[in-house]
mmCIF file of the N, C-alpha and C atoms, coordinates in Angstrom:
data_MODEL
# 
_entry.id   MODEL 
# 
loop_
_atom_site.group_PDB 
_atom_site.id 
_atom_site.type_symbol 
_atom_site.label_atom_id 
_atom_site.label_alt_id 
_atom_site.label_comp_id 
_atom_site.label_asym_id 
_atom_site.label_entity_id 
_atom_site.label_seq_id 
_atom_site.pdbx_PDB_ins_code 
_atom_site.Cartn_x 
_atom_site.Cartn_y 
_atom_site.Cartn_z 
_atom_site.occupancy 
_atom_site.B_iso_or_equiv 
_atom_site.pdbx_formal_charge 
_atom_site.auth_seq_id 
_atom_site.auth_comp_id 
_atom_site.auth_asym_id 
_atom_site.auth_atom_id 
_atom_site.pdbx_PDB_model_num 
ATOM 1   N N  . MET A 1 1  ? 0.945   -1.415 0.145   1.00 0.00 ? 1  MET A N  1 
ATOM 2   C CA . MET A 1 1  ? 0.109   0.393  -0.166  1.00 0.00 ? 1  MET A CA 1 
ATOM 3   C C  . MET A 1 1  ? 0.910   0.993  -0.170  1.00 0.00 ? 1  MET A C  1 
ATOM 4   N N  . LYS A 1 2  ? 0.186   2.055  -0.681  1.00 0.00 ? 2  LYS A N  1 
ATOM 5   C CA . LYS A 1 2  ? 1.458   3.268  -0.754  1.00 0.00 ? 2  LYS A CA 1 
ATOM 6   C C  . LYS A 1 2  ? 1.116   4.498  0.453   1.00 0.00 ? 2  LYS A C  1 
ATOM 7   N N  . LEU A 1 3  ? 2.223   4.786  0.804   1.00 0.00 ? 3  LEU A N  1 
ATOM 8   C CA . LEU A 1 3  ? 2.121   5.868  1.947   1.00 0.00 ? 3  LEU A CA 1 
ATOM 9   C C  . LEU A 1 3  ? 1.722   6.945  1.447   1.00 0.00 ? 3  LEU A C  1 
ATOM 10  N N  . ILE A 1 4  ? 1.163   8.290  2.143   1.00 0.00 ? 4  ILE A N  1 
ATOM 11  C CA . ILE A 1 4  ? 0.900   9.205  1.466   1.00 0.00 ? 4  ILE A CA 1 
ATOM 12  C C  . ILE A 1 4  ? 1.989   10.401 1.736   1.00 0.00 ? 4  ILE A C  1 
ATOM 13  N N  . ASN A 1 5  ? 2.015   10.838 0.771   1.00 0.00 ? 5  ASN A N  1 
ATOM 14  C CA . ASN A 1 5  ? 2.800   12.117 1.056   1.00 0.00 ? 5  ASN A CA 1 
ATOM 15  C C  . ASN A 1 5  ? 2.135   13.195 -0.112  1.00 0.00 ? 5  ASN A C  1 
ATOM 16  N N  . LYS A 1 6  ? 2.836   14.448 -0.014  1.00 0.00 ? 6  LYS A N  1 
ATOM 17  C CA . LYS A 1 6  ? 2.270   15.485 -0.826  1.00 0.00 ? 6  LYS A CA 1 
ATOM 18  C C  . LYS A 1 6  ? 2.395   15.094 -2.155  1.00 0.00 ? 6  LYS A C  1 
ATOM 19  N N  . ASP A 1 7  ? 3.213   14.296 -2.998  1.00 0.00 ? 7  ASP A N  1 
ATOM 20  C CA . ASP A 1 7  ? 2.567   14.007 -4.200  1.00 0.00 ? 7  ASP A CA 1 
ATOM 21  C C  . ASP A 1 7  ? 1.626   13.073 -4.576  1.00 0.00 ? 7  ASP A C  1 
ATOM 22  N N  . ILE A 1 8  ? 1.273   12.245 -3.205  1.00 0.00 ? 8  ILE A N  1 
ATOM 23  C CA . ILE A 1 8  ? 0.124   11.559 -3.755  1.00 0.00 ? 8  ILE A CA 1 
ATOM 24  C C  . ILE A 1 8  ? -1.022  12.430 -3.647  1.00 0.00 ? 8  ILE A C  1 
ATOM 25  N N  . LEU A 1 9  ? -0.960  13.394 -2.524  1.00 0.00 ? 9  LEU A N  1 
ATOM 26  C CA . LEU A 1 9  ? -2.177  14.054 -2.401  1.00 0.00 ? 9  LEU A CA 1 
ATOM 27  C C  . LEU A 1 9  ? -2.692  15.354 -3.461  1.00 0.00 ? 9  LEU A C  1 
ATOM 28  N N  . THR A 1 10 ? -1.346  15.244 -4.043  1.00 0.00 ? 10 THR A N  1 
ATOM 29  C CA . THR A 1 10 ? -1.730  16.604 -5.315  1.00 0.00 ? 10 THR A CA 1 
ATOM 30  C C  . THR A 1 10 ? -2.533  15.310 -6.627  1.00 0.00 ? 10 THR A C  1 
ATOM 31  N N  . GLU A 1 11 ? -1.768  14.392 -6.562  1.00 0.00 ? 11 GLU A N  1 
ATOM 32  C CA . GLU A 1 11 ? -2.496  13.365 -7.828  1.00 0.00 ? 11 GLU A CA 1 
ATOM 33  C C  . GLU A 1 11 ? -3.808  13.312 -7.438  1.00 0.00 ? 11 GLU A C  1 
ATOM 34  N N  . TYR A 1 12 ? -4.368  13.207 -6.099  1.00 0.00 ? 12 TYR A N  1 
ATOM 35  C CA . TYR A 1 12 ? -5.781  13.053 -5.799  1.00 0.00 ? 12 TYR A CA 1 
ATOM 36  C C  . TYR A 1 12 ? -6.737  13.954 -5.626  1.00 0.00 ? 12 TYR A C  1 
ATOM 37  N N  . GLY A 1 13 ? -6.046  15.244 -6.189  1.00 0.00 ? 13 GLY A N  1 
ATOM 38  C CA . GLY A 1 13 ? -6.442  16.568 -6.371  1.00 0.00 ? 13 GLY A CA 1 
ATOM 39  C C  . GLY A 1 13 ? -6.660  17.329 -5.443  1.00 0.00 ? 13 GLY A C  1 
ATOM 40  N N  . PHE A 1 14 ? -5.612  16.970 -3.915  1.00 0.00 ? 14 PHE A N  1 
ATOM 41  C CA . PHE A 1 14 ? -5.759  17.988 -3.223  1.00 0.00 ? 14 PHE A CA 1 
ATOM 42  C C  . PHE A 1 14 ? -4.782  19.271 -3.518  1.00 0.00 ? 14 PHE A C  1 
ATOM 43  N N  . VAL A 1 15 ? -5.035  20.115 -3.117  1.00 0.00 ? 15 VAL A N  1 
ATOM 44  C CA . VAL A 1 15 ? -4.359  21.387 -3.195  1.00 0.00 ? 15 VAL A CA 1 
ATOM 45  C C  . VAL A 1 15 ? -4.019  22.291 -1.850  1.00 0.00 ? 15 VAL A C  1 
ATOM 46  N N  . GLN A 1 16 ? -2.494  23.033 -1.780  1.00 0.00 ? 16 GLN A N  1 
ATOM 47  C CA . GLN A 1 16 ? -2.523  23.696 -0.265  1.00 0.00 ? 16 GLN A CA 1 
ATOM 48  C C  . GLN A 1 16 ? -3.052  24.515 -0.782  1.00 0.00 ? 16 GLN A C  1 
ATOM 49  N N  . ASP A 1 17 ? -3.606  25.068 1.008   1.00 0.00 ? 17 ASP A N  1 
ATOM 50  C CA . ASP A 1 17 ? -4.441  25.921 1.477   1.00 0.00 ? 17 ASP A CA 1 
ATOM 51  C C  . ASP A 1 17 ? -3.217  27.123 2.175   1.00 0.00 ? 17 ASP A C  1 
ATOM 52  N N  . GLU A 1 18 ? -2.525  27.607 1.527   1.00 0.00 ? 18 GLU A N  1 
ATOM 53  C CA . GLU A 1 18 ? -1.377  28.878 1.947   1.00 0.00 ? 18 GLU A CA 1 
ATOM 54  C C  . GLU A 1 18 ? -2.147  29.222 3.572   1.00 0.00 ? 18 GLU A C  1 
ATOM 55  N N  . ALA A 1 19 ? -3.851  29.698 3.483   1.00 0.00 ? 19 ALA A N  1 
ATOM 56  C CA . ALA A 1 19 ? -4.383  30.554 4.464   1.00 0.00 ? 19 ALA A CA 1 
ATOM 57  C C  . ALA A 1 19 ? -3.873  29.748 5.833   1.00 0.00 ? 19 ALA A C  1 
ATOM 58  N N  . LYS A 1 20 ? -4.384  28.270 5.897   1.00 0.00 ? 20 LYS A N  1 
ATOM 59  C CA . LYS A 1 20 ? -4.391  27.490 7.328   1.00 0.00 ? 20 LYS A CA 1 
ATOM 60  C C  . LYS A 1 20 ? -2.908  27.378 7.028   1.00 0.00 ? 20 LYS A C  1 
ATOM 61  N N  . SER A 1 21 ? -2.077  26.906 5.924   1.00 0.00 ? 21 SER A N  1 
ATOM 62  C CA . SER A 1 21 ? -0.662  26.013 6.640   1.00 0.00 ? 21 SER A CA 1 
ATOM 63  C C  . SER A 1 21 ? 0.295   27.276 7.106   1.00 0.00 ? 21 SER A C  1 
ATOM 64  N N  . SER A 1 22 ? 1.456   26.755 7.946   1.00 0.00 ? 22 SER A N  1 
ATOM 65  C CA . SER A 1 22 ? 2.421   27.635 8.416   1.00 0.00 ? 22 SER A CA 1 
ATOM 66  C C  . SER A 1 22 ? 3.814   26.957 7.931   1.00 0.00 ? 22 SER A C  1 
ATOM 67  N N  . ASN A 1 23 ? 4.778   27.553 9.183   1.00 0.00 ? 23 ASN A N  1 
ATOM 68  C CA . ASN A 1 23 ? 6.305   26.999 8.837   1.00 0.00 ? 23 ASN A CA 1 
ATOM 69  C C  . ASN A 1 23 ? 6.011   25.435 9.087   1.00 0.00 ? 23 ASN A C  1 
ATOM 70  N N  . ASN A 1 24 ? 5.154   24.935 10.448  1.00 0.00 ? 24 ASN A N  1 
ATOM 71  C CA . ASN A 1 24 ? 5.912   23.546 10.985  1.00 0.00 ? 24 ASN A CA 1 
ATOM 72  C C  . ASN A 1 24 ? 4.146   22.323 10.557  1.00 0.00 ? 24 ASN A C  1 
ATOM 73  N N  . LYS A 1 25 ? 3.860   23.257 9.688   1.00 0.00 ? 25 LYS A N  1 
ATOM 74  C CA . LYS A 1 25 ? 2.631   22.244 8.887   1.00 0.00 ? 25 LYS A CA 1 
ATOM 75  C C  . LYS A 1 25 ? 1.971   22.884 7.580   1.00 0.00 ? 25 LYS A C  1 
ATOM 76  N N  . ILE A 1 26 ? 1.431   22.130 6.582   1.00 0.00 ? 26 ILE A N  1 
ATOM 77  C CA . ILE A 1 26 ? 1.263   21.887 5.207   1.00 0.00 ? 26 ILE A CA 1 
ATOM 78  C C  . ILE A 1 26 ? -0.016  21.459 5.283   1.00 0.00 ? 26 ILE A C  1 
ATOM 79  N N  . VAL A 1 27 ? -1.265  22.566 4.786   1.00 0.00 ? 27 VAL A N  1 
ATOM 80  C CA . VAL A 1 27 ? -2.510  22.144 4.950   1.00 0.00 ? 27 VAL A CA 1 
ATOM 81  C C  . VAL A 1 27 ? -3.153  21.803 3.380   1.00 0.00 ? 27 VAL A C  1 
ATOM 82  N N  . MET A 1 28 ? -3.494  20.653 3.172   1.00 0.00 ? 28 MET A N  1 
ATOM 83  C CA . MET A 1 28 ? -3.980  20.147 1.772   1.00 0.00 ? 28 MET A CA 1 
ATOM 84  C C  . MET A 1 28 ? -5.036  20.298 1.602   1.00 0.00 ? 28 MET A C  1 
ATOM 85  N N  . THR A 1 29 ? -6.049  20.512 0.991   1.00 0.00 ? 29 THR A N  1 
ATOM 86  C CA . THR A 1 29 ? -7.595  20.643 0.764   1.00 0.00 ? 29 THR A CA 1 
ATOM 87  C C  . THR A 1 29 ? -8.277  19.996 -0.780  1.00 0.00 ? 29 THR A C  1 
ATOM 88  N N  . ARG A 1 30 ? -9.162  19.361 -0.362  1.00 0.00 ? 30 ARG A N  1 
ATOM 89  C CA . ARG A 1 30 ? -10.551 18.961 -1.519  1.00 0.00 ? 30 ARG A CA 1 
ATOM 90  C C  . ARG A 1 30 ? -11.314 18.997 -0.885  1.00 0.00 ? 30 ARG A C  1 
ATOM 91  N N  . GLU A 1 31 ? -12.332 19.916 -1.642  1.00 0.00 ? 31 GLU A N  1 
ATOM 92  C CA . GLU A 1 31 ? -13.626 19.624 -1.174  1.00 0.00 ? 31 GLU A CA 1 
ATOM 93  C C  . GLU A 1 31 ? -13.997 19.702 -0.007  1.00 0.00 ? 31 GLU A C  1 
ATOM 94  N N  . LYS A 1 32 ? -13.458 20.737 0.785   1.00 0.00 ? 32 LYS A N  1 
ATOM 95  C CA . LYS A 1 32 ? -13.729 21.137 1.981   1.00 0.00 ? 32 LYS A CA 1 
ATOM 96  C C  . LYS A 1 32 ? -13.182 20.287 3.187   1.00 0.00 ? 32 LYS A C  1 
ATOM 97  N N  . MET A 1 33 ? -12.256 19.433 2.387   1.00 0.00 ? 33 MET A N  1 
ATOM 98  C CA . MET A 1 33 ? -11.686 18.369 3.707   1.00 0.00 ? 33 MET A CA 1 
ATOM 99  C C  . MET A 1 33 ? -10.117 18.559 3.711   1.00 0.00 ? 33 MET A C  1 
ATOM 100 N N  . ASP A 1 34 ? -9.641  18.643 4.867   1.00 0.00 ? 34 ASP A N  1 
ATOM 101 C CA . ASP A 1 34 ? -8.113  19.311 5.395   1.00 0.00 ? 34 ASP A CA 1 
ATOM 102 C C  . ASP A 1 34 ? -7.163  18.277 5.611   1.00 0.00 ? 34 ASP A C  1 
ATOM 103 N N  . VAL A 1 35 ? -6.294  17.801 4.918   1.00 0.00 ? 35 VAL A N  1 
ATOM 104 C CA . VAL A 1 35 ? -5.357  16.740 5.352   1.00 0.00 ? 35 VAL A CA 1 
ATOM 105 C C  . VAL A 1 35 ? -3.862  17.808 5.618   1.00 0.00 ? 35 VAL A C  1 
ATOM 106 N N  . VAL A 1 36 ? -3.568  17.527 6.789   1.00 0.00 ? 36 VAL A N  1 
ATOM 107 C CA . VAL A 1 36 ? -2.737  18.129 7.458   1.00 0.00 ? 36 VAL A CA 1 
ATOM 108 C C  . VAL A 1 36 ? -1.355  17.628 7.595   1.00 0.00 ? 36 VAL A C  1 
ATOM 109 N N  . ILE A 1 37 ? -0.030  17.960 7.087   1.00 0.00 ? 37 ILE A N  1 
ATOM 110 C CA . ILE A 1 37 ? 1.167   17.028 6.349   1.00 0.00 ? 37 ILE A CA 1 
ATOM 111 C C  . ILE A 1 37 ? 2.254   18.000 7.728   1.00 0.00 ? 37 ILE A C  1 
ATOM 112 N N  . ASN A 1 38 ? 2.906   17.447 9.069   1.00 0.00 ? 38 ASN A N  1 
ATOM 113 C CA . ASN A 1 38 ? 3.521   17.929 9.929   1.00 0.00 ? 38 ASN A CA 1 
ATOM 114 C C  . ASN A 1 38 ? 5.197   17.938 9.413   1.00 0.00 ? 38 ASN A C  1 
ATOM 115 N N  . THR A 1 39 ? 5.445   19.016 9.967   1.00 0.00 ? 39 THR A N  1 
ATOM 116 C CA . THR A 1 39 ? 6.899   18.554 9.440   1.00 0.00 ? 39 THR A CA 1 
ATOM 117 C C  . THR A 1 39 ? 7.925   17.549 9.789   1.00 0.00 ? 39 THR A C  1 
ATOM 118 N N  . ASP A 1 40 ? 7.206   16.914 10.917  1.00 0.00 ? 40 ASP A N  1 
ATOM 119 C CA . ASP A 1 40 ? 8.315   15.494 11.329  1.00 0.00 ? 40 ASP A CA 1 
ATOM 120 C C  . ASP A 1 40 ? 7.381   14.352 10.508  1.00 0.00 ? 40 ASP A C  1 
ATOM 121 N N  . GLY A 1 41 ? 6.314   14.833 9.293   1.00 0.00 ? 41 GLY A N  1 
ATOM 122 C CA . GLY A 1 41 ? 6.056   13.641 8.517   1.00 0.00 ? 41 GLY A CA 1 
ATOM 123 C C  . GLY A 1 41 ? 4.962   13.091 8.845   1.00 0.00 ? 41 GLY A C  1 
ATOM 124 N N  . THR A 1 42 ? 4.562   13.139 9.974   1.00 0.00 ? 42 THR A N  1 
ATOM 125 C CA . THR A 1 42 ? 2.809   12.758 10.426  1.00 0.00 ? 42 THR A CA 1 
ATOM 126 C C  . THR A 1 42 ? 1.967   13.173 9.659   1.00 0.00 ? 42 THR A C  1 
ATOM 127 N N  . ILE A 1 43 ? 0.639   12.637 9.078   1.00 0.00 ? 43 ILE A N  1 
ATOM 128 C CA . ILE A 1 43 ? -0.374  13.153 8.440   1.00 0.00 ? 43 ILE A CA 1 
ATOM 129 C C  . ILE A 1 43 ? -1.130  13.028 9.194   1.00 0.00 ? 43 ILE A C  1 
ATOM 130 N N  . TRP A 1 44 ? -2.393  14.283 9.017   1.00 0.00 ? 44 TRP A N  1 
ATOM 131 C CA . TRP A 1 44 ? -3.608  13.651 9.806   1.00 0.00 ? 44 TRP A CA 1 
ATOM 132 C C  . TRP A 1 44 ? -4.466  14.147 8.985   1.00 0.00 ? 44 TRP A C  1 
ATOM 133 N N  . TYR A 1 45 ? -6.041  13.512 9.240   1.00 0.00 ? 45 TYR A N  1 
ATOM 134 C CA . TYR A 1 45 ? -6.876  14.525 8.525   1.00 0.00 ? 45 TYR A CA 1 
ATOM 135 C C  . TYR A 1 45 ? -7.771  15.447 9.428   1.00 0.00 ? 45 TYR A C  1 
ATOM 136 N N  . SER A 1 46 ? -8.164  16.631 9.757   1.00 0.00 ? 46 SER A N  1 
ATOM 137 C CA . SER A 1 46 ? -8.187  17.504 10.724  1.00 0.00 ? 46 SER A CA 1 
ATOM 138 C C  . SER A 1 46 ? -9.792  18.048 10.539  1.00 0.00 ? 46 SER A C  1 
ATOM 139 N N  . ASN A 1 47 ? -10.785 17.787 11.253  1.00 0.00 ? 47 ASN A N  1 
ATOM 140 C CA . ASN A 1 47 ? -11.985 17.651 11.146  1.00 0.00 ? 47 ASN A CA 1 
ATOM 141 C C  . ASN A 1 47 ? -12.248 18.429 12.570  1.00 0.00 ? 47 ASN A C  1 
ATOM 142 N N  . MET A 1 48 ? -12.901 19.612 12.668  1.00 0.00 ? 48 MET A N  1 
ATOM 143 C CA . MET A 1 48 ? -13.550 20.090 13.854  1.00 0.00 ? 48 MET A CA 1 
ATOM 144 C C  . MET A 1 48 ? -12.615 20.727 14.813  1.00 0.00 ? 48 MET A C  1 
ATOM 145 N N  . GLY A 1 49 ? -11.375 20.265 15.035  1.00 0.00 ? 49 GLY A N  1 
ATOM 146 C CA . GLY A 1 49 ? -10.572 20.848 15.892  1.00 0.00 ? 49 GLY A CA 1 
ATOM 147 C C  . GLY A 1 49 ? -9.597  19.014 16.454  1.00 0.00 ? 49 GLY A C  1 
ATOM 148 N N  . PHE A 1 50 ? -10.247 18.204 15.905  1.00 0.00 ? 50 PHE A N  1 
ATOM 149 C CA . PHE A 1 50 ? -9.603  16.818 15.975  1.00 0.00 ? 50 PHE A CA 1 
ATOM 150 C C  . PHE A 1 50 ? -9.068  16.342 14.813  1.00 0.00 ? 50 PHE A C  1 
ATOM 151 N N  . ASP A 1 51 ? -7.929  15.662 15.353  1.00 0.00 ? 51 ASP A N  1 
ATOM 152 C CA . ASP A 1 51 ? -6.814  15.303 14.146  1.00 0.00 ? 51 ASP A CA 1 
ATOM 153 C C  . ASP A 1 51 ? -6.906  13.362 14.514  1.00 0.00 ? 51 ASP A C  1 
ATOM 154 N N  . TYR A 1 52 ? -7.052  12.873 12.833  1.00 0.00 ? 52 TYR A N  1 
ATOM 155 C CA . TYR A 1 52 ? -7.040  11.636 12.962  1.00 0.00 ? 52 TYR A CA 1 
ATOM 156 C C  . TYR A 1 52 ? -5.794  11.481 12.090  1.00 0.00 ? 52 TYR A C  1 
ATOM 157 N N  . PRO A 1 53 ? -5.525  10.309 12.541  1.00 0.00 ? 53 PRO A N  1 
ATOM 158 C CA . PRO A 1 53 ? -3.996  10.000 11.627  1.00 0.00 ? 53 PRO A CA 1 
ATOM 159 C C  . PRO A 1 53 ? -4.349  8.830  10.182  1.00 0.00 ? 53 PRO A C  1 
ATOM 160 N N  . LEU A 1 54 ? -3.393  9.621  9.546   1.00 0.00 ? 54 LEU A N  1 
ATOM 161 C CA . LEU A 1 54 ? -3.755  8.826  8.275   1.00 0.00 ? 54 LEU A CA 1 
ATOM 162 C C  . LEU A 1 54 ? -2.092  8.385  7.931   1.00 0.00 ? 54 LEU A C  1 
ATOM 163 N N  . LYS A 1 55 ? -2.201  6.573  7.734   1.00 0.00 ? 55 LYS A N  1 
ATOM 164 C CA . LYS A 1 55 ? -0.487  5.993  7.178   1.00 0.00 ? 55 LYS A CA 1 
ATOM 165 C C  . LYS A 1 55 ? -0.621  6.125  6.057   1.00 0.00 ? 55 LYS A C  1 
ATOM 166 N N  . ASP A 1 56 ? -1.636  5.406  5.544   1.00 0.00 ? 56 ASP A N  1 
ATOM 167 C CA . ASP A 1 56 ? -1.561  5.086  3.804   1.00 0.00 ? 56 ASP A CA 1 
ATOM 168 C C  . ASP A 1 56 ? -2.569  5.486  3.184   1.00 0.00 ? 56 ASP A C  1 
ATOM 169 N N  . LEU A 1 57 ? -2.389  5.406  1.915   1.00 0.00 ? 57 LEU A N  1 
ATOM 170 C CA . LEU A 1 57 ? -3.904  5.497  0.945   1.00 0.00 ? 57 LEU A CA 1 
ATOM 171 C C  . LEU A 1 57 ? -4.875  4.968  0.718   1.00 0.00 ? 57 LEU A C  1 
ATOM 172 N N  . ALA A 1 58 ? -5.154  4.252  1.677   1.00 0.00 ? 58 ALA A N  1 
ATOM 173 C CA . ALA A 1 58 ? -6.349  3.196  1.942   1.00 0.00 ? 58 ALA A CA 1 
ATOM 174 C C  . ALA A 1 58 ? -7.123  3.371  3.114   1.00 0.00 ? 58 ALA A C  1 
ATOM 175 N N  . SER A 1 59 ? -6.224  4.127  4.280   1.00 0.00 ? 59 SER A N  1 
ATOM 176 C CA . SER A 1 59 ? -6.664  4.858  4.930   1.00 0.00 ? 59 SER A CA 1 
ATOM 177 C C  . SER A 1 59 ? -7.452  6.132  4.568   1.00 0.00 ? 59 SER A C  1 
ATOM 178 N N  . LEU A 1 60 ? -6.608  7.378  3.547   1.00 0.00 ? 60 LEU A N  1 
ATOM 179 C CA . LEU A 1 60 ? -6.904  7.926  3.490   1.00 0.00 ? 60 LEU A CA 1 
ATOM 180 C C  . LEU A 1 60 ? -8.409  7.878  2.337   1.00 0.00 ? 60 LEU A C  1 
ATOM 181 N N  . ARG A 1 61 ? -8.700  7.284  1.589   1.00 0.00 ? 61 ARG A N  1 
ATOM 182 C CA . ARG A 1 61 ? -9.922  6.879  1.001   1.00 0.00 ? 61 ARG A CA 1 
ATOM 183 C C  . ARG A 1 61 ? -10.713 6.669  2.151   1.00 0.00 ? 61 ARG A C  1 
ATOM 184 N N  . LYS A 1 62 ? -10.563 5.679  2.667   1.00 0.00 ? 62 LYS A N  1 
ATOM 185 C CA . LYS A 1 62 ? -11.573 4.744  3.669   1.00 0.00 ? 62 LYS A CA 1 
ATOM 186 C C  . LYS A 1 62 ? -12.268 6.458  4.525   1.00 0.00 ? 62 LYS A C  1 
ATOM 187 N N  . VAL A 1 63 ? -11.506 7.812  5.026   1.00 0.00 ? 63 VAL A N  1 
ATOM 188 C CA . VAL A 1 63 ? -11.959 8.690  5.586   1.00 0.00 ? 63 VAL A CA 1 
ATOM 189 C C  . VAL A 1 63 ? -12.637 9.749  4.869   1.00 0.00 ? 63 VAL A C  1 
ATOM 190 N N  . TYR A 1 64 ? -11.939 9.954  3.600   1.00 0.00 ? 64 TYR A N  1 
ATOM 191 C CA . TYR A 1 64 ? -12.797 10.231 2.074   1.00 0.00 ? 64 TYR A CA 1 
ATOM 192 C C  . TYR A 1 64 ? -14.162 10.502 1.649   1.00 0.00 ? 64 TYR A C  1 
ATOM 193 N N  . LYS A 1 65 ? -14.341 8.934  1.726   1.00 0.00 ? 65 LYS A N  1 
ATOM 194 C CA . LYS A 1 65 ? -15.469 7.864  1.539   1.00 0.00 ? 65 LYS A CA 1 
ATOM 195 C C  . LYS A 1 65 ? -16.847 8.064  2.906   1.00 0.00 ? 65 LYS A C  1 
ATOM 196 N N  . GLU A 1 66 ? -16.546 7.917  3.912   1.00 0.00 ? 66 GLU A N  1 
ATOM 197 C CA . GLU A 1 66 ? -17.057 8.091  5.391   1.00 0.00 ? 66 GLU A CA 1 
ATOM 198 C C  . GLU A 1 66 ? -17.259 10.067 4.931   1.00 0.00 ? 66 GLU A C  1 
ATOM 199 N N  . VAL A 1 67 ? -16.743 11.033 4.977   1.00 0.00 ? 67 VAL A N  1 
ATOM 200 C CA . VAL A 1 67 ? -16.677 12.615 5.006   1.00 0.00 ? 67 VAL A CA 1 
ATOM 201 C C  . VAL A 1 67 ? -17.321 12.464 4.018   1.00 0.00 ? 67 VAL A C  1 
ATOM 202 N N  . ARG A 1 68 ? -16.911 12.496 2.716   1.00 0.00 ? 68 ARG A N  1 
ATOM 203 C CA . ARG A 1 68 ? -17.842 13.080 1.210   1.00 0.00 ? 68 ARG A CA 1 
ATOM 204 C C  . ARG A 1 68 ? -18.802 12.053 0.194   1.00 0.00 ? 68 ARG A C  1 
ATOM 205 N N  . ASN A 1 69 ? -18.836 11.193 1.323   1.00 0.00 ? 69 ASN A N  1 
ATOM 206 C CA . ASN A 1 69 ? -19.940 10.165 0.851   1.00 0.00 ? 69 ASN A CA 1 
ATOM 207 C C  . ASN A 1 69 ? -19.633 9.472  -0.540  1.00 0.00 ? 69 ASN A C  1 
ATOM 208 N N  . THR A 1 70 ? -18.473 9.779  -1.488  1.00 0.00 ? 70 THR A N  1 
ATOM 209 C CA . THR A 1 70 ? -18.287 9.587  -2.711  1.00 0.00 ? 70 THR A CA 1 
ATOM 210 C C  . THR A 1 70 ? -16.437 8.935  -2.367  1.00 0.00 ? 70 THR A C  1 
ATOM 211 N N  . GLU A 1 71 ? -15.923 8.459  -3.678  1.00 0.00 ? 71 GLU A N  1 
ATOM 212 C CA . GLU A 1 71 ? -15.033 7.879  -3.666  1.00 0.00 ? 71 GLU A CA 1 
ATOM 213 C C  . GLU A 1 71 ? -13.759 8.320  -4.352  1.00 0.00 ? 71 GLU A C  1 
ATOM 214 N N  . LEU A 1 72 ? -12.756 8.410  -3.649  1.00 0.00 ? 72 LEU A N  1 
ATOM 215 C CA . LEU A 1 72 ? -11.976 8.961  -3.872  1.00 0.00 ? 72 LEU A CA 1 
ATOM 216 C C  . LEU A 1 72 ? -10.736 8.862  -4.792  1.00 0.00 ? 72 LEU A C  1 
ATOM 217 N N  . LYS A 1 73 ? -10.918 9.557  -6.191  1.00 0.00 ? 73 LYS A N  1 
ATOM 218 C CA . LYS A 1 73 ? -10.197 9.053  -7.423  1.00 0.00 ? 73 LYS A CA 1 
ATOM 219 C C  . LYS A 1 73 ? -8.957  9.917  -7.802  1.00 0.00 ? 73 LYS A C  1 
ATOM 220 N N  . PRO A 1 74 ? -8.114  9.787  -8.543  1.00 0.00 ? 74 PRO A N  1 
ATOM 221 C CA . PRO A 1 74 ? -7.119  10.259 -8.667  1.00 0.00 ? 74 PRO A CA 1 
ATOM 222 C C  . PRO A 1 74 ? -7.572  10.956 -10.128 1.00 0.00 ? 74 PRO A C  1 
ATOM 223 N N  . VAL A 1 75 ? -7.086  12.388 -10.103 1.00 0.00 ? 75 VAL A N  1 
ATOM 224 C CA . VAL A 1 75 ? -7.470  13.496 -10.990 1.00 0.00 ? 75 VAL A CA 1 
ATOM 225 C C  . VAL A 1 75 ? -6.734  13.502 -12.194 1.00 0.00 ? 75 VAL A C  1 
ATOM 226 N N  . ILE A 1 76 ? -5.379  13.126 -12.235 1.00 0.00 ? 76 ILE A N  1 
ATOM 227 C CA . ILE A 1 76 ? -4.431  12.983 -13.283 1.00 0.00 ? 76 ILE A CA 1 
ATOM 228 C C  . ILE A 1 76 ? -4.829  11.917 -14.017 1.00 0.00 ? 76 ILE A C  1 
# 
């Protein structure tokens, strides 16, 4: 299974949200769903102030399906 990184998120249509990003984190957004990449390499789905760890593409697809009620597909 593929581990999540910024390139994978970009492939699936996530774009960097400059307003929410800072020096210690990058926030990638798609359809009002935020994924946070910390400088230590950990990746989280963030919702209503709670962070849920994402380890691989399967966990990202599962969370996306639960949140958006649609399959996560590559846009490229």
